[in-house]
N, C-alpha and C positions, 0 to 999 in steps of 0.2 A: 660518425653520426654529423659530422659538417657538413660533408658532402653531398650528403641526403636532403638534407635541410637548405644548404645552395640548390640544390636540382629544386625538389617542392617550392621553394621561391622565385627558381627563376620560369616552374611552368604555371606559377599562379601569375605570374605577370605577363606570361607570354598571354594567359586566357583575356589576364584584363584586355591587354593592347588588342586581341582578335575583338574584343566584344564593343570596343569606344567608338570606331565607326561605326557602326551598327546604332547604337547609341543616339549616336551627334545625329546621323542621318533620321532617326525615329524622332526626335527633337527638329531637325529643318520643316521634317514633314508637316511633324504638331502646328508649327509654324507659318510656314505657307499655306496648310490648313486654315490656319483661323484668318492669316492676312487677305487671302484668295481663296475664298472657300467656293468657287466655281467647279463644277466638273468638266471633261474634255465635250462631253458630248449634249453639255450645256453652252459651252460659250457660244453657238453663232445667239442660238435665241436671249441669251443676257448683252449680247451685246448688242442686239438689236432693238431690243428694248429700251437699252442705254441710249442710245444714238437719238431715238424717238422726243425719249423724257428729257434727254438733251436739248433739242430743238423745241421743242414744246417751252421748257422752262426757259431758255436763252432769251425767245420772243415774251414770255411773261416779263422776266426784265426790261427791255427794251420798251414797251413800250407804256409798264406801269411807271419808267423816268420820264421820257418821252412825256406822255400824258399830265404831270405834272407841273412838268416845266412849260409846258403851254398854258392852264390854266390858271397857273399861281403867277405867274409873269403879263398873259394878257388879257385877265379878266379877274381875278384878285383872291387870293388864299384862302378868304372868306366863301366862296361861291361852292369849297369846295364840299362844305357841310351839307350843301343844298343839294347837290350831284348824286353825294352817297345814301342821302335821305330820300329826296324826292325823283330823284333819278335812276338810279343803281334799282337799288330796293325794289319798285315795282317791274322792271325792266327783265332783275333775274326770277323774279314769280313766272313773269308771261314765257321765260326763256324753259322753265323747267317744264311746265304746259303742253308746250309746242314739243317738246322734247319726248315728253308720255305717250303723244300721241303718234310719233314719230317710230316710235318702238312699237306699237303696235300696226305699223304697217308698212316698217321697212327691214331690210338687212341690216346688223348693228356694222359691218363695212361699210355699208350706202353711206348711211347717216353717219360719220365719221368725215368722209369724203365730202359731203353737202356742208354739215356744218364748217369744219374746216376752210373750206373756198369761200362760203358766205365772207367770214371774217378776212382772207387778205381778199377777196374783189373789195373788201371797203377799207382797208389801209393800201390799197394800191391807188383807190380812188380819191383818198384823202393826199395823199401826197404828191401825185400828179394832177389833180383835177383841182379840188377843193381848197386844200392849202395855201399853193400858188394865189387863188386867185379869192379869199377870203372876204379883201378888203369891198369886194365884188359884191359878193353871197349876205354881207353883212348886214345888219342894218345901220346908217351910218350916226357918230357918233354924237352930234349935234338929236338928233331923232329922240335917240335914247333916250340922253340927257333931259330934255323936254320931257318924256313919259315918267322919269324917274321921278321930276321936278313937280309934277301932277301927282303923282302915283308913289311918294315915301316910302310908305312899309310893302312896298314890292320890289324896293333896289333892285335888290340881288337876283330875284326870277327877271326883269327885264333885262337887267345885265346878260345873264344865261340865254335868254331868249334872246338876245341882240346878236351872241357870236355864238349861233346855235349849233354852227357845225363843233368848233372846239368841244361843248357840251356834250355832243355824241359822239366824238373821237374817246371823251373820259368816261363815257358809257359801257362802248363796246370795249373799249382795253381794258375796262374794273370789270366784264363778262368774263373776258379770255382764260383768267385761272380758275373761275367757276365753272367754266363750260369745258373747257381743254382739255385740262389740265386735272381737276377734280371728279371729272364726269363721265369726260370721255376715253381719257386715260386711261385711268383706275378701274373706270369699269373695265376694259379690256385687260389689263394686262392682272385685274382678279378673277377673270376668267382663263386665264393660260394659265395661270400659275399654281404649284399644288399649295398647300401648306407645306410640306418640308423644305423646297427651295423657296419658299417666300424668305423662311428664316435664316435663309442664307443672302436671297437677291437682295431684301429691304431695305438692311443697311447699308451697302457699298449705293444701292440708289440716292439714299438719304446724303451720304458722302460727295457724291460724283455732280448729284442739282445745287451744293453748294459751292464746287468747282465750277458751275455755269454762271452762278452769281459774280463769284468773283470775276470771272475771264468779261461777262457784261459789264461792269466795273469798269476793267479796264482795258475794254471797248467806250466807254463815253465818256470818260476822262480824259483820251487823245481824239477825241471827235475832233474840236476846233482843229485840230493838225492833218486828219484823213479831209476835212470841209476842202482845206487849202490845198489841198495835194493834188485830189480829183479834179476840183477847179481848174487849177492850174493843167492839168495832165488832158483835160477833154473841152479847155476854156471855154465854159461854162459860162452863163450869164445871171443863171437867174440868184437871188440875193444869199447872202451868207446862211440866212436862218431856215429860206428856204430849203436850202439843199441840204442841211442839216438832217430836216426833216426827211425828205429824201431819199440820206443814205441810210440813216436808219429805218426806214420801214422796207429801202431794198435786201437791205440784211433781214429784215423782216419775210418776207416774200418770198425770197432764196431759202431760209430756215423751212419757212414755210411748206416749199414743195420739197424739201430734202427730207421733212418729216411727212406730208403723202406719200414718195416716195419707198420710204421705211416701214409703215402699216403695211402699204400693198407687197413686199415684200415676205415681212415675217407670215402675213394672210397666205401669199400662195407661195412661199418657196421653202419658209425657214419652219415652220409647224407644219406637225402632222396631220394626218382627218384624223386621230384621237381628238387634237384642241382641237382643232375646227368645229369638232360636233358640240365642243360647249362655250360656243361664242352664238349664241341663237339667245340673245339677248330678248328677253319678255318684263313687261312693266309687274312693278307687284302688283295683284291682285287687290291687296290695301295696303295703301300705305297711311299715314296718320297725321289725320289734319292737325291744325293749329288747336284746337279745341282738345282732342287727343292726349296733342303733345303739351298743354299745360295739364292735365289731370293725369299726363304721369306725373310728370315733373313736382305738383303736390303730395302725389299719394307717397312717394319713395324721398326717405331726407337725404340718404344717399346720393340719388341723382339730383334731388335740389340743390346741395351744398357743388356739387360738379357742376354744373347750369352756372350759379354763383361766381364759381373762376371763372365761365367763360365771360361771360357778360362785364363782372369787375375788368379782368386782361382787354377786354374791346377797348370798353368807355375812359379807362385808364391810358392807353397809346393813344388813346382818337385825341385828347382832351389835351394830350402836350406835342401832339405831331402838326395840328393847323396851327398854335402859335409859334411851332419853330419853322413849319414852310413859308409864313407871311415873313416873319424876320429875317432866312433866306435872302425873300426878294431883294431886301436893303442891300445886298451884297451883290447877290447874282439876277442883275435886273432883264438881261434876254434869257429867250428856252434853249440859245446853244451852252452862253454859263450854268443855267441852272442845270441842262442835263450832264456837264462833268460834272458840277458839284456832287449830284445824286450818282453818278459814276463813282464817283468816290468814295461816299457814303457805301454803296454796295460792296465794292470793291471789300470793305473793312468787314460790313457782315459776312460775306461768306468767309473770310480765313478765319473770325472769332468763334464762327457758326462750326467747323472744323474742329475746331481746339475744345469746344464746347460738346460735339460727339464724340470726342477721346475721353474727355476729364467726367462726362454728362453719366455714362455706364459704372463708372469707378464710385464714383457718388454715391445710386445707388444701391447699388451693392454693399460698399463699407459704410456708409451714414446711413441709410435708411430712406422711406419715402418721404418721412416730413421734411429733413434736412433740404431734400431735395427738391421737393412740393415751395418749400418758403423762398429757396433761391431766386425765384423770376419775381416774385411780389417784393425784393427787397431791393434787388436790382432797379428795377422800375420805379420804387419809389423814392429812393436815395436819390438817385439822378435827375430825375422827373420835377424833385424840389431845390435842386439844386440850379434847373435851368432856370424852372419860375421865377427864382429868388434872383438870377443874372436878369434877369425877362423884365421882370417887373421893378428894376430898382436900376435899369439899366444908368440912367441919369448920374446917379449917386456912386452906389458898390460898385458898377460898370467902369467907371470912370477911376476911383484906386485903383481898381485892380487893372485897370489899362494904361497908367502912370507907372504900374511896377514893372508890367510885361511889354509893355510899350506897341500896343498893339488897336486896332477898331473897338470899344465895346460892346459893337452890335456883333462883330467876329464871334467874340468872347461865347453873347447868346446861344450863337448857330453852333460853333465848336461842340459846348455842352451839349445842345441837342443830340447833335449826330452822335455825339456818343453814347444819349441815354437810350438816340436807337439802334443803335448797334447792339448795345447791348444787350436790351430787352429783346429784341428780334431772336441773337444770335439763343440768349437762354431760355425762348418761347418757341422755337424750332425744336430745342432738344429736351430740355428738364421740364416745360414746362408740358408738354405733347406728351412725352414719356409719363411722365405721372399720374398725366389724365389718366391715359389708356390702361394705366395699371391700378388705378382705383376704378375699374369697372369689371378687374376677371376676377374675382373672388364672390361677383354677385350671381344668383341663380342665372339660370340661361334667359327667360320671358324677359327678365326686367332689366339683364345685360345686355341684349338687343333689340325691346324697346325705349331702355332708359336710354343708351347711347344715341339713338336715332334721334327721341327728343332732345335730351341736354345737350347734344353737338350743334344739331339746327336750330333751336329756336335760342340756342342762350348765345351763341354766334353772331346770331340775326339782329336780338337782341342789344349785343353788345354795340355793335359796330353802328345801327340805325339807332339806337336810342342818346350814344351822344353827339351823335350827327342832326338829331330833330333835335336836341339839345340846344344845340349851337346853331340851329339856323331858325330854333323862334326866338332865340336871344336878339338876332339880329334882323328879324321880322318886326320886333317889337319895338328894338332900336336902331332901325336903318342907317344910324351917322356913326355907330358904332365897328371899330376894329379888331382886330384878334388883339393887339394891343391895349386896349382901353378896358378889355374885360377879362384881363390875361391872371387879376390877382381873384376875380370871382372863379374862374376857369380851376385857379389853385386852391381854392377851399374844396369844390365840389373834385376835386382830385383826392385830396389826402383823405376826404370821408370815404371815396371810392375804394383807395387803397387799405382803410385802416376795417373795412368790410371783407376785403381780399384776405387778407390777415386772420381773421377771424374764423370763413371761411376755409384756410387751409388746416389750422386747427383744429376744427370740429371735424373736419371730411377724414384726420389725420385719426382719432376714437371710431370715427363709424367704419374707416378701413380695419383698421385694427379686430373690429367686433367679427367684420365680416369673416376676414381671414382663417377667426379661429372658429366657427361657424362651417366653414369650406371645411377645414381639415379633418 
C-alpha cells in the first residue's frame, strides 16, 4: 500500500512538474501581450505611426517652449492673453475654413505635405532671416513708447504690433498642435486604424507621446551647453540668443523632414491598397455651426455639464499660467534662460503623466468614475490657491518662508507655480480626459456624436478664449496693470471657477449613473 501511494504521489508530482512550464509560459505570454499587444504583422505600421507622432509632438513641445520664452521675455507675459484671444482664435477659425476648402479640392496626402511644408518654411524664415534682423524689422522702442503715451488703453496692442514677428511666431506655433496633430495626424491615423487595432495601439501612443515631452524637456534644459558647443565647433558669430533660436528651429526642421518622409513611407510602402482606399478624406456634408453647438449643449443637461467641465478647466489653468509666467521672467530674463526653465517643467510633466497613465486606469476601475473625475479639480484648486497665496503675499509670507529655506521669495512662487502646472497637466492628460470620454459612452448614438462635437469644440474654445478675453479686458481698461497687481482679483475668479467645477463633477456623476442604468 505504501509503495502504491508513493508511486501515485510520484506520478502526481511529475504531472505537476510537466505542467508547470506550460503555466509559466502562458503567464509570460499574457503579461507580454498586456505590455506589448502589437502583433508581428502590425509592427511596421505601428512603428511608422509612432515615429510620425513622435516627430509632430517633439516639434510641438519645442516651439511651445520657444514661443513662450520669446513673448514673455521680449514683449511681456501680459500680452499672451491678447495673442490667445485676438490672434490665435481668429486664425484657428480661418485655418479650419481653409482646410475644409482644401479637403474638397486635393488628395489627403497632398494636404498633409502642403500644410506641414508651409509651417516648416515659416520656421526656417523666422530662424535665419526674421529673428536675426528683428531690431531692423520692428518698430523702434521710442516710436512704440510715443504711441503708448498718446493711446494708453491700446498699450498692449501697440506692443504686439511693434514686435509683429514675435506675435506672428506665437500665433503660428499655437496653431501647430491644432492643425498638425489634432487635425492632420489623427485624421490620418483614425482612417487607417481599425477599432480592434485602436484598442491596442492608442494606449501605447499615449505613453510614447509623454516620452517625447520628457526628451524635449531634457533637450531644452541643456540648450545653453549645446549652444556653447555649436558656437565653438563652427566658430559662429551669431548672438547667444539668436543661436539658441536657430538650434531649436533647426531641430524642428529636421524632425519635420523626417515626419514628411515617414508619412510618405506609410502611404507608399507600409500600408496596403485596402488601407489606402480609406484615405479619401471628405469634408463632412454637415458640420455643426456655433449656434447648433449651443443648441445641442442647452438641450441636454448631460452634455451641458461636460461642457462646463471643459470651460472650467480652460479658465482655471489659464488664470494661473499668466501670473506664473510673469513671475518666471523675474528670474529667467532672457529667451535662453526661460526656455531652459520651460524644458525642466516639460521633463517633469512627461514623467508625471506617465505615472498618472499607470495609476489612472486602476483609480477608475477600483474607486469609480467620481473619484477619478474629482482628482483633477482638487489638484488644480489646492495647488492654484497655494500659488496665488505665495504670489500675492510675496513680500510678507514669502519672506518668512524664504528666511527658513534661504531662497528668493520670487523663486518660491515660480516653483509652486511649476508644481501646479505639472500636476494639473499630468492629471488633465490622463484622469480628466479619460473620465470625460467615459461620460459620453452611455449616451444614445445621436447625442453621443453631436454632443461630443458640441461640448469638446465649444467647451475648449470658451474655456481658453474666455479666460484670455477676461484678462485682456482688464489690461485694456487698466493699461498700467500687471499680473502682479491684478493677482488677487484673478485668485477670486479662480476660486469661483473651481467651485463651479466641483459642482459640475458632482452633478455629472448623478447623470452618468442614470445614463448607465438606462443603457443596460
